[in-house]
C-alpha positions as CSV (number, residue, x, y, z in Angstrom):
1,M,0.1,-17.4,-13.9
2,S,-1.8,-14.1,-13.5
3,Q,-0.6,-11.0,-15.2
4,E,0.0,-9.3,-11.8
5,R,2.1,-12.2,-10.5
6,K,4.2,-12.2,-13.7
7,V,4.8,-8.4,-13.5
8,Y,5.9,-8.5,-9.9
9,D,8.0,-11.6,-10.2
10,E,9.9,-9.8,-13.0
11,I,10.5,-6.6,-11.0
12,A,10.8,-8.0,-7.5
13,D,14.5,-7.1,-7.0
14,A,14.2,-3.6,-8.5
15,Y,11.0,-3.0,-6.4
16,K,12.9,-4.0,-3.3
17,S,15.7,-1.5,-4.2
18,S,13.2,1.3,-4.6
19,K,12.5,1.2,-0.8
20,T,15.6,3.3,-0.4
21,L,14.1,6.3,-2.2
22,S,13.7,9.1,0.2
23,F,9.9,9.6,-0.2
24,R,9.4,6.1,1.1
25,K,10.9,7.1,4.5
26,Y,9.8,10.7,4.9
27,I,6.3,10.4,3.5
28,E,5.1,6.9,2.8
29,E,6.4,5.2,6.0
30,Y,5.7,8.2,8.2
31,T,2.1,8.4,6.9
32,L,1.5,4.7,7.6
33,F,2.8,4.8,11.1
34,K,1.1,8.1,12.0
35,I,-2.3,6.7,10.9
36,A,-1.6,3.5,12.8
37,G,-0.6,5.2,16.0
38,S,0.9,2.0,17.4
39,F,1.3,-1.6,16.4
40,Y,2.6,-2.6,19.8
41,N,1.4,-6.0,21.0
42,S,-1.0,-6.3,18.2
43,E,-1.7,-8.9,15.6
44,V,-1.3,-7.5,12.1
45,L,-2.1,-8.8,8.6
46,D,-0.1,-7.1,5.8
47,L,-1.9,-7.5,2.5
48,A,0.1,-7.1,-0.7
49,C,3.3,-7.2,1.4
50,G,5.7,-7.3,-1.5
51,E,9.2,-8.4,-0.2
52,G,8.1,-7.7,3.4
53,F,9.5,-4.2,3.8
54,Y,6.6,-3.0,6.0
55,T,5.8,-6.4,7.5
56,R,9.3,-6.2,9.1
57,K,8.9,-2.6,10.2
58,I,5.5,-3.5,11.7
59,K,7.1,-6.4,13.6
60,R,10.0,-4.3,14.8
61,A,7.4,-1.7,16.0
62,G,6.3,-4.3,18.6
63,A,3.6,-6.3,16.8
64,K,3.0,-9.7,18.4
65,I,2.1,-11.2,15.0
66,A,3.0,-9.9,11.5
67,L,1.8,-12.0,8.6
68,G,2.5,-10.8,5.1
69,I,0.5,-12.0,2.0
70,D,1.4,-11.3,-1.6
71,I,0.6,-12.8,-5.0
72,S,4.2,-12.7,-6.2
73,T,6.3,-15.8,-5.7
74,E,9.5,-13.8,-6.1
75,M,8.4,-11.1,-3.7
76,I,7.7,-13.7,-1.0
77,R,11.0,-15.5,-1.8
78,L,12.8,-12.2,-1.0
79,A,10.7,-11.7,2.1
80,K,11.5,-15.2,3.4
81,E,15.2,-14.8,2.6
82,Q,15.4,-11.7,4.7
83,E,13.5,-13.4,7.6
84,K,15.9,-16.3,7.4
85,E,19.0,-14.0,7.4
86,F,17.6,-11.7,10.1
87,P,14.9,-13.6,11.9
88,I,12.4,-11.4,13.8
89,G,9.3,-13.5,13.6
90,C,7.5,-12.5,10.4
91,S,5.5,-15.1,8.4
92,Y,4.6,-15.0,4.7
93,L,2.1,-16.6,2.3
94,I,1.8,-16.6,-1.5
95,E,-1.9,-15.9,-2.1
96,D,-4.1,-13.8,-4.4
97,V,-5.6,-11.3,-1.9
98,S,-8.8,-11.0,-3.9
99,K,-9.5,-14.7,-3.4
100,I,-8.0,-15.7,-0.1
101,E,-10.2,-16.6,2.9
102,I,-8.6,-15.5,6.2
103,K,-9.5,-17.9,9.0
104,N,-7.9,-15.9,11.8
105,Q,-8.8,-12.4,12.8
106,F,-6.4,-9.5,13.4
107,D,-6.3,-6.2,15.3
108,S,-5.1,-4.4,12.2
109,V,-4.9,-5.0,8.5
110,T,-2.5,-3.0,6.4
111,A,-2.4,-2.6,2.6
112,M,0.4,-0.6,1.0
113,Y,-0.8,0.1,-2.6
114,L,-3.2,-2.9,-2.8
115,L,-6.5,-1.1,-3.5
116,N,-5.3,0.8,-6.5
117,Y,-4.9,-2.5,-8.4
118,A,-8.7,-2.8,-8.5
119,K,-10.0,-2.2,-12.0
120,S,-13.7,-2.1,-11.1
121,K,-15.9,-1.4,-8.1
122,E,-16.5,-5.1,-7.8
123,S,-12.8,-6.0,-7.5
124,L,-12.3,-3.1,-5.0
125,L,-15.2,-4.5,-3.0
126,L,-13.5,-7.9,-2.9
127,F,-10.3,-6.4,-1.4
128,C,-12.3,-4.5,1.2
129,K,-14.3,-7.6,2.2
130,V,-11.2,-9.6,2.7
131,A,-9.8,-6.9,5.0
132,F,-13.1,-6.6,6.8
133,N,-13.4,-10.3,7.4
134,A,-9.9,-10.5,8.6
135,L,-10.4,-7.9,11.4
136,R,-11.6,-8.4,14.9
137,P,-14.5,-6.1,16.0
138,G,-12.9,-2.7,16.7
139,G,-10.1,-3.4,14.3
140,V,-8.7,-1.0,11.7
141,F,-7.8,-1.3,8.1
142,I,-5.1,1.2,7.1
143,G,-2.6,1.8,4.3
144,V,-1.3,4.0,1.5
145,N,-2.8,4.3,-1.9
146,D,-2.5,6.1,-5.3
147,N,-4.3,9.3,-4.7
148,V,-7.4,8.9,-6.8
149,A,-8.4,12.5,-6.0
150,S,-5.4,14.0,-7.7
151,D,-5.9,15.7,-11.1
152,P,-3.3,14.5,-13.7
153,S,-4.0,17.6,-15.8
154,V,-2.5,19.9,-13.2
155,T,0.1,17.9,-11.3
156,P,3.8,18.5,-11.8
157,S,6.4,15.9,-12.6
158,F,7.4,13.8,-9.6
159,K,10.6,12.7,-11.2
160,K,12.8,14.4,-8.6
161,Y,11.3,12.1,-6.0
162,G,12.2,9.0,-8.1
163,F,9.0,8.3,-10.0
164,T,6.6,9.5,-12.7
165,K,2.9,9.0,-13.1
166,Q,1.0,8.9,-16.4
167,S,-2.8,8.7,-16.9
168,T,-5.6,9.8,-19.1
169,T,-7.3,13.2,-18.8
170,P,-10.0,13.1,-17.8
171,Q,-9.8,9.8,-16.0
172,K,-12.5,7.2,-16.3
173,E,-13.2,4.3,-14.0
174,G,-10.7,1.5,-14.6
175,D,-8.2,3.7,-16.6
176,P,-4.5,2.7,-16.0
177,V,-2.2,4.9,-14.0
178,K,1.3,4.0,-15.1
179,Y,4.1,4.4,-12.6
180,T,7.8,4.5,-13.7
181,I,10.2,4.2,-10.7
182,T,13.8,5.2,-11.1
183,N,16.1,3.7,-8.4
184,E,19.1,5.5,-7.1
185,D,21.4,3.4,-9.3
186,G,19.4,4.6,-12.4
187,T,17.5,1.4,-13.1
188,E,13.9,1.8,-14.0
189,F,10.8,-0.3,-13.9
190,T,7.1,0.2,-14.5
191,F,3.7,-1.0,-13.4
192,D,0.1,0.0,-13.6
193,N,-2.4,1.1,-11.0
194,Y,-6.0,1.8,-11.9
195,F,-8.2,4.7,-11.3
196,L,-11.5,4.5,-9.5
197,K,-13.5,7.5,-8.3
198,P,-13.3,8.6,-4.6
199,S,-17.0,7.9,-4.4
200,T,-16.4,4.3,-5.6
201,Y,-14.0,3.8,-2.7
202,E,-16.6,5.2,-0.2
203,W,-19.2,2.8,-1.7
204,A,-16.9,-0.2,-1.4
205,F,-15.9,0.4,2.2
206,K,-19.5,0.9,3.2
207,Q,-20.7,-2.2,1.3
208,A,-17.9,-4.3,2.9
209,G,-19.3,-3.4,6.3
210,F,-16.8,-0.8,7.6
211,S,-18.4,1.8,10.0
212,T,-16.0,4.6,9.1
213,F,-13.7,5.3,6.1
214,S,-11.5,8.4,5.6
215,W,-8.6,9.5,3.5
216,E,-5.5,10.5,5.6
217,G,-2.5,12.6,4.8
218,P,-0.1,12.3,3.2
219,Y,2.1,13.4,6.1
220,L,5.7,14.7,6.0
221,H,8.2,13.6,8.6
222,P,8.8,16.5,11.1
223,D,12.5,16.3,10.3
224,Q,11.7,17.6,6.8
225,K,9.1,20.2,7.5
226,E,11.4,23.1,6.5
227,N,12.6,21.4,3.4
228,A,11.0,23.0,0.3
229,F,12.0,20.0,-1.8
230,W,8.8,18.3,-0.6
231,N,6.4,21.1,-1.5
232,D,5.2,19.6,-4.8
233,F,4.7,16.2,-3.2
234,I,2.6,17.6,-0.3
235,I,0.6,20.1,-2.4
236,Y,-0.2,17.7,-5.3
237,S,-0.1,14.5,-3.2
238,P,0.4,11.6,-5.7
239,I,-0.2,9.2,-2.9
240,I,-2.6,9.2,0.1
241,G,-3.3,7.3,3.3
242,F,-6.6,5.8,4.4
243,K,-8.2,4.4,7.5
244,A,-11.4,2.3,8.0
245,T,-12.8,0.8,11.2
246,K,-14.8,-2.2,12.0
247,L,-17.6,-1.6,14.5
248,M,-17.2,-3.2,17.9
């Protein structure tokens, strides 16, 4: 069993519970759907889908096909349980995203916090190639990522939002970024992301064949625009969206 699979098998239930934290709805989810524009009548591949939280949201947003892939057996078990209890037409596979060969092509590929698990430019390139090969010409690769442009030496604590980040200063390629999530019931769990330079991301997307790549957001839901609670989150942006296109 890979280390990543072991970690996420152990924290699957707690990770599922963390989806009720308010930043998930007002920033994370809003950013993804603002970047996407629309999933209506599209075929979508959701890489690193976890317990299927966004796979289901994408399907409910009108996607014709929503296929989620994750390395964690426990995450996919939770996803399939929810599909069985509330069937909406999502499908799930247990696979290592860095090694899978996707035979079908999709209109969109989504990845919520997948790319920040790459520890080197080579492993990041593998993720990008999988997404590129899974897209139809004209398709888009979108998602949300740890913000690799944020400076850990000046960022405030994000504990009031339900999590903390710890990393080295200055950051070097491959350095871990430790997240500690605190759920509403007080339970905590940790996992590591990894730092790669923004220029490394630009290189990987270009090498994979994408015609465009850009960082997007993060965006705050309009319902919260007057709420000063979110100021630190938006100013210091611990997470960020991205979008890349495959040429027609």
